[in-house]
C-alpha positions as CSV (number, residue, x, y, z in Angstrom):
1,X,-41.8,-13.0,-53.7
2,X,-38.7,-10.8,-54.2
3,X,-40.5,-7.9,-52.4
4,X,-41.4,-10.2,-49.5
5,X,-37.8,-11.4,-49.4
6,X,-36.4,-7.9,-49.2
7,X,-38.8,-7.0,-46.4
8,X,-37.8,-10.1,-44.5
9,X,-34.1,-9.3,-44.9
10,X,-34.6,-5.8,-43.7
11,X,-36.5,-7.1,-40.7
12,X,-33.8,-9.6,-39.9
13,X,-31.1,-6.9,-40.2
14,X,-32.9,-4.5,-37.8
15,X,-31.1,-4.3,-34.5
16,X,-33.5,-5.2,-31.7
17,X,-33.5,-3.4,-28.3
18,X,-32.1,-6.6,-26.7
19,X,-29.1,-6.4,-29.1
20,X,-28.4,-2.8,-28.2
21,X,-28.3,-3.9,-24.6
22,X,-25.9,-6.7,-25.4
23,X,-23.6,-4.5,-27.5
24,X,-23.4,-1.8,-24.7
25,X,-22.4,-4.6,-22.3
26,X,-19.6,-5.7,-24.6
27,X,-18.4,-2.0,-25.0
28,X,-18.1,-1.9,-21.2
29,X,-15.9,-5.0,-21.3
30,X,-13.7,-3.4,-23.9
31,X,-13.3,-0.3,-21.8
32,X,-12.7,-2.1,-18.5
33,X,-8.9,-3.0,-19.1
34,X,-8.2,0.8,-19.5
35,X,-9.4,1.5,-15.9
36,X,-6.4,1.6,-13.5
37,X,-8.4,2.0,-10.3
38,X,-9.1,-1.5,-9.0
39,X,-12.3,-0.6,-7.1
40,X,-13.9,1.1,-10.2
41,X,-12.8,-1.8,-12.4
42,X,-14.5,-4.3,-10.2
43,X,-17.6,-2.2,-10.1
44,X,-17.7,-2.1,-13.9
45,X,-17.1,-5.8,-14.2
46,X,-19.9,-6.5,-11.7
47,X,-22.3,-4.3,-13.8
48,X,-21.2,-6.1,-16.9
49,X,-21.9,-9.5,-15.4
50,X,-25.3,-8.4,-14.3
51,X,-25.9,-7.1,-17.8
52,X,-25.0,-10.4,-19.4
53,X,-27.1,-12.2,-16.8
54,X,-30.1,-10.0,-17.7
55,X,-29.5,-10.7,-21.4
56,X,-29.4,-14.4,-20.7
57,X,-32.6,-14.2,-18.8
58,X,-34.3,-12.4,-21.8
59,X,-33.2,-15.0,-24.3
60,X,-34.0,-17.8,-21.9
61,X,-30.4,-19.1,-21.6
62,X,-30.1,-20.1,-17.9
63,X,-26.4,-21.1,-18.3
64,X,-25.5,-17.5,-19.2
65,X,-27.6,-16.3,-16.2
66,X,-26.0,-18.7,-13.8
67,X,-22.3,-18.1,-14.6
68,X,-22.7,-14.3,-14.8
69,X,-24.4,-14.2,-11.5
70,X,-21.5,-16.2,-10.0
71,X,-19.0,-13.7,-11.6
72,X,-21.0,-10.7,-10.3
73,X,-20.9,-12.3,-6.8
74,X,-17.1,-12.7,-7.0
75,X,-16.8,-9.0,-8.1
76,X,-19.1,-7.9,-5.3
77,X,-16.9,-9.8,-2.8
78,X,-13.8,-8.0,-4.2
79,X,-15.6,-4.6,-3.9
80,X,-16.4,-5.3,-0.2
81,X,-12.9,-6.4,0.5
82,X,-11.4,-3.2,-1.1
83,X,-13.8,-1.0,0.8
84,X,-12.9,-2.7,4.1
85,X,-9.2,-2.3,3.3
86,X,-9.7,1.4,2.6
87,X,-11.7,2.0,5.7
88,X,-9.7,4.3,8.0
89,X,-8.2,2.6,11.1
90,X,-7.7,4.7,14.2
91,X,-4.1,5.1,15.5
92,X,-3.1,5.4,19.1
93,X,-2.2,9.0,20.0
94,X,1.5,8.3,20.2
95,X,1.7,6.5,16.8
96,X,-0.5,9.2,15.2
97,X,2.1,11.8,16.1
98,X,4.9,9.7,14.6
99,X,2.9,9.0,11.4
100,X,2.1,12.7,11.0
101,X,5.7,13.7,11.6
102,X,7.6,11.1,9.6
103,X,5.1,9.4,7.2
104,X,2.7,12.1,5.9
105,X,0.3,10.8,3.3
106,X,0.6,7.1,4.5
107,X,-2.8,5.6,5.4
108,X,-3.3,4.4,9.0
109,X,-3.7,0.8,7.8
110,X,-0.4,0.8,5.8
111,X,1.4,2.6,8.6
112,X,0.3,0.0,11.1
113,X,1.4,-2.8,8.8
114,X,4.9,-1.2,8.5
115,X,5.1,-0.5,12.3
116,X,4.1,-4.1,13.1
117,X,7.3,-5.3,11.4
118,X,9.4,-3.8,14.2
119,X,9.5,-4.0,17.9
120,X,9.7,-1.5,20.7
121,X,12.1,-1.6,23.7
122,X,12.7,0.6,26.7
123,X,16.4,1.4,27.2
124,X,18.1,3.2,30.1
125,X,21.6,2.8,28.7
126,X,23.7,0.9,26.2
127,X,24.6,1.5,22.5
128,X,22.4,1.3,19.4
129,X,25.4,1.2,17.1
130,X,29.2,0.9,17.6
131,X,31.7,2.5,15.3
132,X,33.2,0.1,12.7
133,X,30.8,-2.7,13.5
134,X,28.1,-4.2,11.3
135,X,24.6,-2.8,11.7
136,X,21.5,-5.0,11.1
137,X,18.7,-2.9,12.5
138,X,17.1,0.5,11.9
139,X,16.2,2.3,15.1
140,X,13.7,5.1,15.7
141,X,13.9,7.1,18.9
142,X,10.3,7.6,20.2
143,X,11.4,9.5,23.3
144,X,14.5,10.2,25.4
145,X,17.8,10.9,23.7
146,X,21.2,9.5,22.5
147,X,24.7,10.8,21.8
148,X,26.6,10.4,18.5
149,X,30.3,9.8,19.2
150,X,32.9,9.7,16.4
151,X,36.6,9.2,17.1
152,X,35.9,9.6,20.8
153,X,34.3,13.0,20.4
154,X,30.6,13.7,20.8
155,X,29.5,15.2,17.5
156,X,25.7,15.3,17.9
157,X,22.7,14.6,20.0
158,X,19.6,12.7,18.9
159,X,16.0,13.1,20.1
160,X,12.5,11.8,19.5
161,X,11.5,11.0,15.9
162,X,15.1,10.6,14.7
163,X,16.6,7.5,13.1
164,X,19.7,5.6,14.1
165,X,21.5,3.2,11.7
166,X,19.9,4.8,8.6
167,X,23.3,5.4,7.0
168,X,24.2,1.7,7.3
169,X,20.7,0.8,6.0
170,X,21.2,2.9,2.9
171,X,24.9,2.1,2.2
172,X,25.2,-1.4,3.6
173,X,28.4,-0.4,5.4
174,X,29.4,-0.7,9.0
175,X,28.5,2.0,11.5
176,X,30.2,5.3,10.9
177,X,29.8,6.4,14.6
178,X,28.8,5.1,18.0
179,X,25.3,6.0,19.2
180,X,25.0,5.7,22.9
181,X,21.8,6.1,25.0
182,X,22.1,9.4,26.8
183,X,18.9,9.2,28.8
184,X,16.1,6.6,29.3
185,X,14.2,6.2,26.0
186,X,11.9,4.0,24.0
187,X,13.2,2.7,20.7
188,X,11.4,1.1,17.9
189,X,13.6,-1.1,15.7
190,X,13.3,-3.0,12.4
191,X,15.6,-5.7,11.1
192,X,17.2,-4.7,7.8
193,X,16.1,-8.1,6.4
194,X,12.4,-7.4,7.2
195,X,12.6,-3.9,5.5
196,X,14.2,-5.4,2.4
197,X,11.5,-8.0,2.2
198,X,8.9,-5.3,2.6
199,X,10.5,-3.3,-0.2
200,X,10.3,-6.4,-2.5
201,X,6.7,-7.4,-1.7
202,X,5.1,-4.0,-0.9
203,X,7.3,-1.2,-2.5
204,X,4.5,1.4,-2.0
205,X,5.0,0.9,1.8
206,X,8.8,1.2,1.8
207,X,9.0,4.3,-0.3
208,X,7.7,6.6,2.5
209,X,10.3,5.1,4.8
210,X,13.1,5.9,2.4
211,X,11.8,9.4,1.9
212,X,11.7,9.9,5.7
213,X,15.2,8.5,6.1
214,X,16.5,10.9,3.4
215,X,14.9,13.9,5.2
216,X,16.4,12.8,8.5
217,X,19.9,12.4,6.9
218,X,19.6,15.8,5.2
219,X,18.6,17.5,8.5
220,X,21.6,15.8,10.3
221,X,24.0,17.0,7.6
222,X,22.8,20.6,8.2
223,X,23.8,20.5,11.8
């Protein structure tokens, strides 16, 4: 009897193929939190859910099958959403030039999201900033030109792809100079409040803007 008991114990202790399958699925769940890429994380979680669903099917537990199929479906939906978000969106020719010049490395989709926060206007004359007065908008010259006037003296000329009001945006102070339209131009402008909200909600979108502003300021200081 003791021999039969030992044989029975060894048989019970033997890991069955189905158990190996279950353990590998658990290992994948343990590894999943270490994956930083959201897409690959969702892929792994979907595979895990399908693995548990298969295990539930093999042991005849339909509740395990049902809930893991549901979880796999949710993960699959997330994968499709991420792939759609990463799909490249074409840019109009004019915007493509601006993105390539000022926001290199920013995806078309993110650039369009940032661009949509502002509005474009055609201007034949007028001022974008007035010395000593508060500034509440960041302007980008798309074409045309403007003059920078300080203490009644023209100190610089601005052209396409240059910012106006960037110093006030960075410092929060009043305009340090008057910027007057020199020739008809198109200007795209963002409210400071919208850019601050963008920085709070989507900092990865505002960082390229700050880098571009810093480059523009550095170039102006060299003149």
